[in-house]
N, C-alpha and C positions, 0 to 999 in steps of 0.2 A: 152139623151140630157144634156148639161151642160150650164151653164150661167155664163159668166164673166161680173162683172160689177164693175164701179167705183161709191163709196158712194158720196153724195152730195157734201161735203166739202173737202177741202184737209187738213184743220188743225182742231184739236181737239176742241171742244166748251166747254167754261167754264161750270162748274158745280153749279148749284145753288140749294140749300135747299131752301124748301118752307114752309110756315106757312099759312094755309088756314082755311076757316070756319069748317072744318073737325077736325081741332086741336083746336078748341075752339074760333076762330076770330068772332066778331058779324057779320062781312060782309067780302066778298072778294074784295070789292071796297074800296080801302086804300087810303085816301086823304094827310095823314100826318104820318111820321117817326121822333120819337126823343128818344134820350138817355139821361137819367137825370145823375144827379152827383153821383148816388147810384149804377148806372149801369143797371137799369131797362130799357127796351125798351117799348114806347108807340105807339101805333098805333091808328091814328083817322080814322073812317071808316064813310061811310054814315049810319051806324046802331048802333052808339056807340063807346066808347073809349076802348081799352084793353092795360093791361100791361102784358109784358111777361118777365119771370126770367130765360129763357132757358128750363125750364120743365111745366110750367103752365102758361095758360091764364086767366086772370082776366078781366072779362068786367065791364063797367060802362056805364049806360044809363040815361035816363030823371028821372027815379025812384030814382037814386043816385045824382040828383041834377044839372045835366046838363040842361043848357036851352033849349037844341035840341039836338037830336042823331046824328044829321050830323056834324062831328067834321072837321073842315077845318085846325086847326094849334094847336100846342102844344110847349109851352117854361116854362121856369123856371127862377124866379128871383133870386138874390143874395142869399136870405135866404133859397133857396132850395125848394119853394113854386111852386107848379105846377099850370100853367094858361092855360086854353083851350079855344079857339075861336071856336064857332060853327055858324051854320045856323042861330041862334036867338039870338046872344049876346055872352057874356063873362062869364066865371067861374072861379073859385079858389078853389083848392083842400084844406080841413079841415079834418084832421083826414082821416077817410075812405070814406068821402062824399064829394060833390062838391057844392059850395055856388054860386050862380048868382051874378055877380058884375055888378052895374049900369055904364053906360058908357053915352057919350053924344050922341051915335049913335042909342041908343034906341035898336030894336031888329033887326038890320041890320046884316048880316053876318061878322063875324070876319075872315078874311082870313090869317091874319099873327099876329103872336105873338112872340116877341123878347125883351130880356132883354137889356137896355141900358148901357151905359158905367158906370153910376154912381149908376147902381142898380135899375133904374125905369124902368117899363116895358112899351113897344111900341106895340101898336095894329093897324091893318089896316083894313080899309073897302075897298069898290071898289074904293072910291076917296079920303078918308082921312086918316090921321094918326093921331093917339091919343096917347100923352106922359102923362104918369102918374106923378102928382104933389100932394104937400099935399093939401088934401081937394077936389081933383078932376083931371080933364084932360085938358091939353093943345092940343087944336085941330089945325092941319095943314093941309092946303088944298094941296094936292098932285097932282091934276089933275084927269081928267077922266080915269077910269079903270085902275090906277096905283096899286091897291093892289095886283093884280095877279103877278106882276112883281117884288115885292121884296122890303124891306126896310133894310138899314144897318145903325147901330149905331156905330160911330166912337170913338175912345179912348178919344178924346177931349170932347165929349158930343153932337157933332153935328151929323145930321141926314142926309142921302143921300138916295134919292128915284130916281126911273127912271119914267119919265113922257111921256105919249103918247101926241103927239101935234096934231096928226090928228084925222080923224073920225075913222078910223080902225088902227088894228095892223099893217097893211102892211104900214101905213103912217111914218111919221118922228116921232124920240123919242129922248129926251135928258136926261141928268142927273141934278138934282138940289140939292142943299145943303142947310140945315136949320141949323141956328147958334144954341148953346145951350139953349138960351132963346128966340130965334127970332120966329117969325110966318111968315115971308115973304121968299120965296125960293129964291136962287141965283143960276144961271145956272153955270154948271161945263162944261168947255170945253174938247172936248175928240178929239182924232184921229180916231174916228169911221166916217164912212159916215151918212149922214142925215137919212138914215134907219137902222142905225147900231145898237148901245147899247140898249137893251130894258130890259133883265133879269139881275138882280144883285144879289149877294149873298157876305155875309161876307166870308173872308178866314183866319181871325185870324191875330194877330200883325198888325192891322190896315190897312190890304190890303182889296181889293175889286176884286170878280170875276165879268166881265162884258161881257155878251153874245151878240155877234153881229149876221150879217147875215152869215159871213164866217167863223168866229174864236171866240174863247174865250179868253179874255185878262185878265191877272192877273196884278194888279197895284196899285197905291196909288193916293191920292188927295195930290197935292202939289200947293199951292197958286192958288188955283181955277182951277186947270187943273187935270185931271186924265192922270197919267203918267203909260203907260204899262211897266211891266217888263218881262213878257214873254207871248208869245201866242200858244195856243193850236188849231191846225186845225180842229175844230168840229164845222160844220154849224148848224143853227137855234136851238141852246141849249136853254134850258128853266130853268131845275133845275141843279145846279152844287154844287160839293163839292171837297175837295181835301183829297187824301188818304195819310195812314200813312208815304208812301216814296214819296210824292209829286206828285203822279199820279193824274190825272183829271178824274172824274166819272161825267157823264152826261146824263140828260134825254133829248132827242130830242123832239123839239116842235112838230113833226109829228111822234112821237112815237119811240120806241127804246132806248136801253142803252148802251152808249159807254164809251170807257175808252182810255185815252192817257197817256203812260208811262212818258212822258216828252214833253216839248214845242217842236213844230216842228217835232214831231215825227208821223207818220200816225196814226189814232185811230183805235182801234178795235171794231166791233160791238159784245158786250157781249151777247144781247138778243133782240129779236124784240118785245117783250111784250111791250104793252102800259103802261108806268108807270106814276106816280104822283108825288112822293117825294122819297128823298134817304137820307141816312146818313151814316157816317163810323163810327163804333164803336171804342172802345178803344184799341182792338185787332186787328184792320186793316181790319174788314170784312165790307162789304158793304150791307146795307139793303135797299130794294126799295119797295116801296108800288105801287101796280099795279092797274090796271082798271079792276078788274074782276078776278084776277088771285091770290089774296091774297097778301103775302110779300114774295119776295126772298131774299135770303142772299147768297152772293158771300164770300167765305171763302179766296179765292186768285185766281191768275191765273195759279197756278202751277197745278190744277187739271182739266182735260178736258173731255168730252165725244167724243169717237171715233166711236161707233155705238151704236144704241139704240135697238139691238136684242140681247137677253139674249147668254151668252157665256159660256162653260164649262170649257176648259181646253186650255193651252199656251203652246208653244215651241218657243226658241229663236235659232236663227241661225245667228250670227253676229249682224248685225243691223235690221234685219228682224225678226218679230214674226209671228208666225202662231198660229191661233186660230180655235176651233171648235165652231159653232154656229147654231144650229139647223140642218138644211140637209146641211149646208154650210162650206166651210174650208176658213177662211179669212186670207188674207197676209196683213201685215202693215208694213209700213216703219215707223219706230221708230224715226226718225229725221223729216219728215214731217207729220207723223201720219195719211198718206192716206191710207185708206185700200182698197183692192180688194178682191172680194170674188167669190167663184165658188161652185155651187150645186153639190153635191156628192150623197148622200142618206140620209134619214132620220135617226135621232138618233145618229148623230156623238158624240163621247165622248172624247177618248184620241187622242192626236196627239204626234208624235216623229219625231224629225229629225234624218236622217240617211244618211251616205255617198251616198247611191245609191239613195235616194229621201225621201219621205215622207210615214210615216206608220200613219194610222188611224185606229179608232176601231168603231163598231157599235153593241152594244149588245154583243153577243157571237163571232163576226166576226172581223178578222184583215185583212186589206187590205194595198196594197203599191201603191203609185202614184210617177211616175219617174218625171213627170213635174205636179205639183199640179194644176197649173191654164190651163193646156192644156185641149183640147177636150178628151184626151183619157180616156178609162174607167180604173176604179181602178182594180188592179190585186188581188184576195183573196190570201192570205199567209198564214193564221192559222184560227183555230176554236178552241174555249175554250168550253167545255160542259156547264160551266156556264157563268156568266158575266163577261167581261173583265174589270179589276179595274185600270190597270196600264200597262206601257210598259217603256223599256229602250233599245235602240239600240247600240250595240258596232261594231266593224270593220266588224265583219262576224256572229255577233250572235244577236238575238232580245230575251230580257227577256219579258215574259208575266205574268202578276199575274191576279187571278180570285179570284171570291167570292166562296170559297170552293175548289179552285183547287191548292192552293198553288202558285208556281212558274213553269213555263214551259218555258225551253230554246230551241229556235227554230235556225237552221242553214239551208239557202238554202230552207225555208219552211218545213223542217222535224224536229221532235221533237229529240232534242240532249240528254235532262235529265229532270227529275222533282224533285223539292223539296217539301216536305211536312211537316207537323207537326211533324212527328215522326224523320224527319231529323234534328229537330233543329230549326224549323222556331216557334213554339209553338203554332201556329194556321194554318189553311188552309185559314182563311179569311183575304186575304192580300188586303190592301185597294190601295197602290201605291208603285212604285218603284223609287229611286234616286240614280243616280250614283256619288260616290266621289272618290278621289284619294285612299281611303282605300279599295273600292269595292263596291258592290251594297247593297243598303238599303232597306229592304222590311218593309213597314209601316203598322202598324196593330192598330186597334182602342181599343184593349184591352190587348195585350200581348207585347206592346212596339214596338221597332225597332230591326229587325235582320240584321246583317252584313254578307254578303256572300262573302267569299274570297276562291275561289276554292272549296274544299270539307270542308272547316271549316265554322262554323256558330256561331257568337257571339251575344247575345241578349243583349239589354240595357233595362230596365224596371224601373218602378217605385222603385223597392227595390233596385236598382243600384243608387237611388238618384234622378232620374227624377220627376218632379212634377206630372206627371201622366203617364200612361201607353198607352193613346190614342194618338198617333202620327198622326199630320197632315203636318209636314214639316221637312226636313233636309237640312242643308247648312253647308259648310265647310270654314274654315278660312285659311289664306294663311300658318299657321304654323301647320296644320293639325287638329286643335280642331274642333271637330263636334258639331254643336249646333242643338237643337230639339225644334220643335214649336208643343205643345201639346194643349190640351183643357184646361189646368190650367196654362198657360204662358209658359216661356222659360227654356230650359234645355241645359247644357254645358257638354261635355263628353271628357276627356283627354286621352282615351284609357284604362282606368282602373276603374274610378270613375267618375260618374255623380253627378252634382250640379245644384240645382233650382237657377234661376237669376231673379232679379227684381219681385219677387213675390208680393210686396207690390204695386207696381207701375202698374203691369198690371191686377191684380185681376184674376178674373176667366173668361178668354175669349179664344177663340182659336186664336193659332198664326199660320198663315196659309202660311208664307214664312219667311226665314231666309237668309240673303246674306250680303256679305262683300263689302265695297264701299270705297275705298280710305283708306285702312287699318283699317276701323271701321265697326263693325257688327251693322246691322240694322234688325228689325223685323216689319213684318206686320201682326197685329192684325184685330179682328174684328171691334175694335173701333179706329184704327189710326195706324199711323207710329210711331216707337220707335227706339231711338238710344241706343246702349249698351255702358254703361261707368262703365268698373269693374264689380262688383257684382251688379249694378243697371242699370236701364234704365229710360230714360228721354223721355216723350212723344213730338213729335213736334208738338206743340199746334195747328198751323193752319191746319194740315193736318187730316182731319176726313172723313172716307170712308163712314160708315154705316149711319151717319146722314145726310151727303151730298147726297147721291144717294137713300137713303132708300130701298136699295137692299142688298142681300146676296152676298158675294164674294165667288166664286168658285175656282179660281186659280189666282196666283200672279206670275210674273216674272220680274227679273230685267235685265235690256239691259245696259251693261257696255260701249259699244260702244257710245251710246247717253246719257248714265247717267238718264235713264227714269225707272220707274216702270210701267207695264202694269197690269191692274187687268180685270180680266173675271168675271163679276157679271151677277146677274137676270135682271138687267136693261140695259146691254151693256157692251162694252168695254171702259174702262177709262185709262187715260194716266196721270201720275204724273210726273212733270219734276222737278228734284231736283235742276236745276238751277233757278227756280222761286219760290222756297219756301220762303215765307217771313221770314226774319230773325229777327223777333220782338218777344221778351219776355215780357209780361204784367202780373203783378201780378193781380189775380182775386179780385173780390169785394165780400163782404159778406152782407147779409141782413136778418132780421127777417120776416118771410112770415106770419104766423098764429100761432094762439094759441088755443088750444081745452081743455077744463076741463071737465072731465068726458063725453066726445064725444060731447059737445056742444061747438060751435064756438063763441070765444070771441072776442069784440073789442078790438083792439089794440091801444094804446094811446103812445104819444111820437112819435119817428122817427124809421124807420126802423133799425137804428144802436143802438138806446136807446130805446128800447120797453118797455112799461108798460102795466098794465091791471087793472081793477077794482079789488078791493079786494076780494080775494076767499073766499066762506063762510066756516065756521068751518068745521072740519072734516078731514078724509083723502081722498085725490082726486086722480084720473089718469089725469097727465098732459101731454099733446104732444104739443112740439114745432117744428115747421118747418121752417127751415133756407134755404137759396139760395145761392150757390156759382154762382155769376153771371159773369159767362165766358162762352163764346158761341163757342169758337172754337174747344174746346177738353173737356174731362170729367174732371172737377175739383171737388174735394171733399170738404168736412167740418169738422172741428175737434171742439170739445166743452170741456169746464170743468165747474165745479160746484164750484163758488168761487174761491180760489186759488189752487184748486187741479190740477192733471195732465192734460193734454190734452189728448183727446181720439177721435177716428173717429165716425162720426155718422152712417155710412152704406150709401149704394147707394141713400136710400131715404131721406138723409140729415134731419131726424127727430130725435128729442131727446123725449124719453117717461119716465117719471116717475110714476111708477104704484102706489105708495104710499106716497104722497106728504104731509106731515103735516103742522102745525103751524109754521109762523115765516117768515123772508124774505129770499128769495132764489135768488141768482144771478146766471144767466148761461150766459156763454160767448161763443161766437163761432167765428172761423176765417176760411177763405176759402184756400184752398191748390191747387195750380195750378199743371198741369201734370207734370211739370219740378221741383216741390218743392217750388216754389215761395209762400210764405205767403201773404194774404192781409194786407194792410198798416193799415185799421181800423179793429177794433174789435167789432162785433155786440154784444149788451148785452141785455138780457130780465131780467126784475126784476119781482119776483111774491111775492105777499103778501098774506099769507093764514092765515085769521082771526083764533084766538084760540078758542076752546070751554070753556066753562065756567071754567072749572077744568084746563085748559092751560093758562089762564088769568094770566098776572104778579101779579095783587094784590092777586088772589087766590092761586097762586104758592107761593108766599111769605108767605102767611098766612098759607098754608099749610106746608110750611118749618119752620116756627115759631112753629106752633103746634106741629110738630114733634120734633123740638128741645125741647120745652117745656116737651112733652112727655118723649123725651130720657133723659132730665135732672132729671124729677121726678123718672124714672127707675133706672139711675144710683144713685140718692139718696137712694131710697128704698134698692136697692143692696147694697150700701155701708153700710147702717144702718144695714141691715142684717149680713153683712160680720163682721161689729163692734161688734154685738152683740154676734156672734159666736166666735169671738177672746175674749171677756170678758168672755163668758162662758168657753173656753178653757183655758184662763189664771187662772179662778177660780178652773177648775178641776185641773190644774197643780199645782196650790197653794196647793190644798187639797192633790194632790197627794205626793207633795214634803213634805207637813206636815206629812203626814202618813209614809212616807220613814223616816223622821228625828225620828218620834216615835218609828218605828221599829229598827231603828238603836240604839237609845238609849235604847230601851228593850233588844236588844241584847247585848249591850255594859254592860248594867246595871245589867241584870240578867244572860242572858247565859254566858256572858263574865266573870261575878264574879263567876258563878258556876265553869266555866272552870278553872278559876284562882285558886278558892279553892280546885278543884280536883287536879290541879298540886300541889299546895302547900302540900296537904295530902301526895301526892306520895313522894315529896321531904322528909316531915318528917319521911315517913315510912322507907324511904331508910337511913335517919340519924339513925333512931332508931335501925334499924338492924345493922348498923355500930357500934353503940355504945354497941351494946350486943356481937360485936365482931364476927358476922357472915359475911361470905364471900359472894360476889355476885354470883348467880348461873351462870354457864357456860355451853354452849352445848357441846354435844360430840365431834364435830368438832371444837370446840375452838370458836365458836360463842356465843354470848351472848344470854342466854336463861332466862334472868330475867325479870318476868312478869312487875314488876314496871317500869322497863326501857322502855317496849314496851307501857305501858299505857302514861307513861311520853311523849315519842316521838309522839304518836298520839294526846294527848291532846295540845302539841305545834303546830303541824301540824292544828289541827282544829282552834286553836286560830289564826294562821296565816290567813288561809282562811275567818275566820269569820271577821278579820280586812278588807280584800279584799272587802269583800260583803259589810260591813258597809261603806267603802270608796266609793263604786260604789252607794249605795243607798243614801248617804248623800250629795254628790256633784250634784246639778242640773247642774251646768255650768262646765261641763267636757271637756276639750279642748282634741284636738287630741295630742298636745305637752305633756301635762300632762299624757295622756294614754300610750303614747310611753316611757315616764320616767318610769312610773310605771312597763311596761313591760320589760324595758331594765333591771331594777333592779331584777327583778324576774328571768330573764334568766340568768343573769350573777351570781346570788346567787346559782343557780343550776346547771349551766355549767363549774363553775371553776374546773380547774384540769382534765376536760374531754373533752371539745370542747375549742380550743385554738381561733379560729377565730369566734367571735360572733358581729353581727352588727344588731341594731334596728335602721330603720329610718322613718320618717315621710315625705312622698312625698305629699307635698301639704302646705297649710297654717295651721301652728301649733295652730293659734287662734281658727279654726273652732271648733265649739261645737259638741259634740257627746251625743246623748240622753243616760241616764244611762242603760237602758235596752240593748241598741245595745252595750254599752261599755262593760258591763258585759258579754253578751254572747261571743262577739270577744275575750274578755280576757280569757274566759273558753276554746275557741277552740284553742287559741295560747297556753294555759297550755297544753293542750291535745296534740297538735302537738309537743311541746318542750319535753314533757316527752317521747313521743315514739321516739323522735330522739336521746334522750339521753339513753334510755334503750336498744334500738333495733338497730338503724344504724350504729353504730360505725362512725358516721360524724366527720369530722375535722374541717368543718365551718358550720355556721348556720346564715342566713340572714332573717330577719323580715321587711316586708314594709307595712306601713300604707298608703293608698292613699284616703282621704277624698275629695268629690266634694259636689255641692249643692244638687245632687240628690242621691247620694249614697256614701258607703264608702266600700273600698275592704281591705282585709287583705291577704297578701301572706307570708308563711313562707317556705323557702328552705333550705334544707341540701344537702350534697355530700355524704351522706352515703347510704347504703343498705337497700332497702325498706322491712320490715318483717311485713306481716299483722297481728295484734294482735289478740289473742283469744276472747277478750272480753274487760272489761273496765281495769283500771290500780288502782293502790292503792290510787292514788291522789283523782281521781274525779269519778272513777266508772264508766266512759262512754270512749268507743273507738272511731273508725272512724264513726260509725253510729250515736253516740251522737253529734258529730261535724255537721253531715250532718242535724240531726234533729234540732239542734240550728239555724242553717241557714235558713233553709226551714220554721221555725216558724216565723222569722222575715220576711218572703216573699223574701228571697234571694236564692242565688245558692251556691253549693258547688262542688269544682272541686278538684280532686287528680290525679297527674302527677308523674309516678315512672319510666318515660323512662330513665332518668339520674338523679340520686338521688332520693329526694322525694320533691314534691312542692305541697302545700296544697293552694287553693286560695279560699277564701270566698267573695263574693259580695252581700251587702243587701242594700235595699233602706232605705233613710233616709231623713226626712226633718230636715234640721239643723238651729235652730232657730239663730237669729243674736247675735253675740258675745257680 
């Protein structure tokens, strides 16, 4: 047996979000609703006052200073101070508490609180109006029971009230006006009947909303008359307010919440709830305080409820949408949103439209209905050994995916073929199937998506550039680009490479649908509707599914024929009309919510935009600051910075934590960021002052700095004196060494030199004596001189020359590089004449730089040895000697272009060969290098500290 039924209403009902006692309200009986200048929402209940920031509810009761927990009215003066009317009097907010304010009305109920045009507050009781003045209140007698009907302060300072003239509310009423300083009311003529205008409300820009028996009039006062400018056909209105687009929202006297989009347009019943007060927030959302149902919020008329039975899957056929809902298949006309349903069998899941009818699944079974709403029984068509997870129907083929079965293709109820993990799917756990112009996509939760094109399978996964391999949706753009919805955002595939899109804006949420509308791609996520703009996405602020329904979304379908999005959720079927989405972009507001130091709640001072706290005790502290992005239509975030540093996000909790905050003043700034990137106009600032520990106090720090400087100065003085003493000692040692050198040089000159000179003179006398005797000089057998006296004379003269060089090196303390090179040049040229034509001796550096005597003598001896080797053994035609003195070392290079012949030992001049040269260099802590690859090159580098010239 099947049942075909039409549901109660032909059109979708608006979706209200709710805020109740379960969310932190002190009571579900809400008398007053108000939004302050900072963006906070305030709800007055019969059990206390509540402040709401979009995430948290903070309550205030008599313990916080309220005269009575029963709150009738909330208002704000020009300075931003909050005033509260209660059952037993008036209170004003000071800091985080309330202070009772004395009035002429004692403990009478204050049922209305309004700011006047000049910033002074207006309050109402059941019969009187109080106007705040310097030093007290001016009391106006407004007539019996007028307080429940409202009071309006005009821009010129006058006050308008509605007065009951009879004994009951059904009797005559009129309007009365009090002048800015007057106490006597003047009647205002109206075009309403005698039983007409009762409830009044300010509409901004000097306008008044006046509720009559048959309609609500919007108008102004002009020369003692109320002149209507527009009329809305809503009867028996009590509370009234205008929306962001000029629409009127009304609470009816007998219950119910109504809306009229424009004057003379039939009103729409939004809810039958009995309501008490309402307000339109800065984003265009409507907040309604109800009698027993908490607070309702209507984000817009674009989102409506079609059914209230959980639904699983959707399929689109033109303007018709099919849905599975429990044991029923539901048909929805997407224009009227009128649903019809038929009971088929329990556990319906998948639904697919085919040319021959409708395919449905229930567990492992697949069935076909030629006429889904007819009494005919469904025809079984296929059976999967596992649970069926998805279907796609082509002209003559049905594709079926399963949890563990891969993909099975059927034709006329028979299996055509099977695709499994080994065939290229990557897994047999296929979650769903979607057809595009490229082919059929198999969606998985761990292996990405697989495109089946005949016998070819192409997989796209996270390694190809997708934000995740868990795929929830596939959509195609007109140009063939394929879009993927994953559990971590949106991905785009061009046929070769995938790219993540809008990762920052989307965050980590499941994208459940991707579709193209008027050439623009849209994505439906768990938190709302998003429009793709290049490589970024923009949230459509007023569209928020999860918060609006408090339900999970199971499936999404876009109907191009009627420009609607249909959602199957655990709370029923919802409809989103693109044509009714409010085109309002409002920058969010930001505020400081709370401060905790070492897990202890601190009392905030200042305002929510410029918060301060008592000085934090000395030490290192864990500080936690919570901010709020006061934006109620969609997920807004908060960015913060320390001082003038870079802005950075706080994360979803909108908290900033400093785990080790030390002494000093710390300024933390925060700003709200809307879902579309809009930034809050104001910046919230939190200033923290952490007291220093005793050693961190400025006086102590300066004293320690001065002490450190003193110690440093004494240390420097001591080191300088030590260095000076060492320098004096070094100079004294140097002076003594130089004196000893001079003594040795004198001894060598006076004694050794004299003895050698005497020896040389004796040799010469011997030679003269021999010649005087007529004896010839001895001659060797080969013609060489073999005269012993001649040999002694030659050796003596060479010894005298070497002795003079030693005396020269020892005697001169300030031996410059230039003098060294000149001496060496003279030596080389005297020995190389007629043997080497090209001789060069150069100083590559500053000639005035001084060489220590020991270094100069050793280098000179090394040069002599190298020159001797070149003259005796190499046959060189050129000889170059280069001295390179620096501040830290001195190098000497001797190069010739001859043939290198290793000497057998020393030579006749010095008695030392290559080994002696190496030894001299190493004794000075230097290096010796011999290169014979091309000619002979001797290079010596020794460290030296050159004293100033």
